[in-house]
C-alpha positions as CSV (number, residue, x, y, z in Angstrom):
1,M,-8.6,27.3,-22.1
2,K,-10.2,25.6,-19.1
3,K,-7.9,23.4,-17.0
4,E,-8.7,19.7,-17.2
5,T,-10.5,18.8,-14.0
6,N,-11.5,15.1,-14.6
7,L,-8.7,13.9,-12.3
8,I,-8.8,16.8,-9.8
9,S,-10.4,15.7,-6.5
10,V,-12.9,17.8,-4.6
11,C,-10.1,19.2,-2.4
12,G,-7.8,19.9,-5.4
13,L,-5.5,16.9,-5.2
14,N,-4.5,15.5,-8.6
15,C,-5.6,11.9,-8.8
16,G,-3.4,11.4,-11.8
17,E,-0.3,11.9,-9.5
18,C,-1.6,9.5,-6.9
19,E,0.1,6.1,-6.5
20,I,-3.0,4.4,-5.3
21,Y,-5.0,5.7,-8.3
22,N,-2.2,4.6,-10.7
23,A,-1.5,1.2,-9.0
24,P,-3.9,-0.9,-11.1
25,K,-2.2,0.2,-14.3
26,N,1.4,0.1,-12.9
27,V,2.7,-3.1,-11.3
28,E,5.8,-1.3,-10.0
29,I,3.8,1.2,-8.1
30,A,1.4,-1.5,-6.8
31,E,4.4,-3.5,-5.5
32,K,5.9,-0.4,-3.9
33,L,2.6,0.1,-2.0
34,V,2.5,-3.6,-0.9
35,T,6.0,-3.1,0.6
36,H,4.9,0.1,2.3
37,F,1.8,-1.5,3.8
38,Y,3.4,-4.8,4.7
39,G,2.9,-5.5,8.4
40,M,0.2,-2.9,8.7
41,W,-2.3,-5.1,6.8
42,D,-2.7,-8.9,6.9
43,N,-2.2,-10.5,3.5
44,V,-1.6,-7.2,1.6
45,K,-1.5,-7.7,-2.2
46,T,-1.3,-5.5,-5.2
47,S,-5.0,-5.7,-6.0
48,D,-5.8,-4.0,-2.7
49,F,-4.7,-0.7,-4.2
50,H,-7.3,1.1,-6.5
51,C,-9.4,4.2,-6.4
52,G,-12.1,5.5,-8.7
53,T,-11.6,9.1,-7.4
54,C,-13.6,10.8,-4.7
55,R,-15.9,12.4,-7.3
56,G,-17.0,8.9,-8.4
57,D,-18.8,6.1,-6.7
58,R,-18.0,6.3,-2.9
59,S,-17.5,2.6,-2.7
60,E,-14.7,2.9,-5.3
61,C,-13.0,5.8,-3.4
62,W,-9.8,4.9,-1.6
63,T,-10.8,7.0,1.5
64,E,-14.5,6.6,2.0
65,E,-14.4,8.7,5.2
66,C,-13.1,12.0,3.9
67,W,-14.4,15.0,5.7
68,I,-13.8,17.2,2.6
69,R,-15.7,14.9,0.4
70,E,-18.6,14.6,2.9
71,C,-18.8,18.4,3.3
72,C,-18.5,19.2,-0.4
73,I,-20.4,16.4,-2.2
74,E,-22.7,14.9,0.3
75,N,-23.7,17.9,2.4
76,K,-23.5,20.8,-0.1
77,K,-24.0,18.8,-3.3
78,L,-21.0,20.5,-5.0
79,D,-18.4,19.1,-7.3
80,F,-15.5,21.0,-5.9
81,C,-14.7,23.0,-2.7
82,F,-14.2,26.2,-4.7
83,E,-17.9,26.2,-5.6
84,C,-18.8,26.8,-2.0
85,N,-19.7,30.3,-0.8
86,E,-17.3,29.8,2.2
87,F,-14.3,28.9,0.0
88,P,-11.7,28.7,1.3
89,C,-13.1,27.9,4.7
90,N,-11.0,27.9,7.8
91,K,-11.0,24.1,8.0
92,L,-9.7,23.8,4.4
93,I,-7.0,26.4,5.1
94,E,-5.9,24.5,8.2
95,W,-5.8,21.2,6.2
96,S,-3.7,22.9,3.6
97,K,-1.0,23.7,6.2
98,E,-0.5,20.0,7.0
99,S,1.7,19.4,3.9
100,E,3.0,20.9,0.7
101,K,0.8,18.5,-1.2
102,Y,-2.3,19.9,0.5
103,A,-1.1,23.5,0.1
104,N,-0.7,22.8,-3.6
105,A,-4.2,21.2,-3.7
106,L,-5.7,24.4,-2.3
107,Q,-3.8,26.5,-4.8
108,T,-5.1,24.3,-7.6
109,L,-8.7,25.0,-6.5
110,K,-8.0,28.7,-6.3
111,N,-6.6,28.6,-9.8
112,I,-9.5,26.6,-11.3
113,K,-12.0,29.0,-9.7
114,K,-10.1,32.0,-11.0
115,N,-10.1,30.5,-14.6
116,R,-13.8,29.6,-14.7
């Protein structure tokens, strides 16, 4: 059975686990984000937090300036990094070393590729 990939970002992060993605449907999460960003943004409010995923409309993506999205979707016209002939490239490997979340994202991509 193929792994569900609708909420997997181009880099392998799971959007379904993202607080910003879930904020519009969960007031508690949205309020937590407001508290976190208070003082960093002027007039921060719960409606500021929403994301349509990086594989959707770029204007609805939380982080419009993502180097991974730009490389994968815009430059190479791929849906996921694992579809690239260079996967995993050195830049993606280095990114995956920045946090456990990113390391898990890379592993997700490897698993999806293996199961396709």
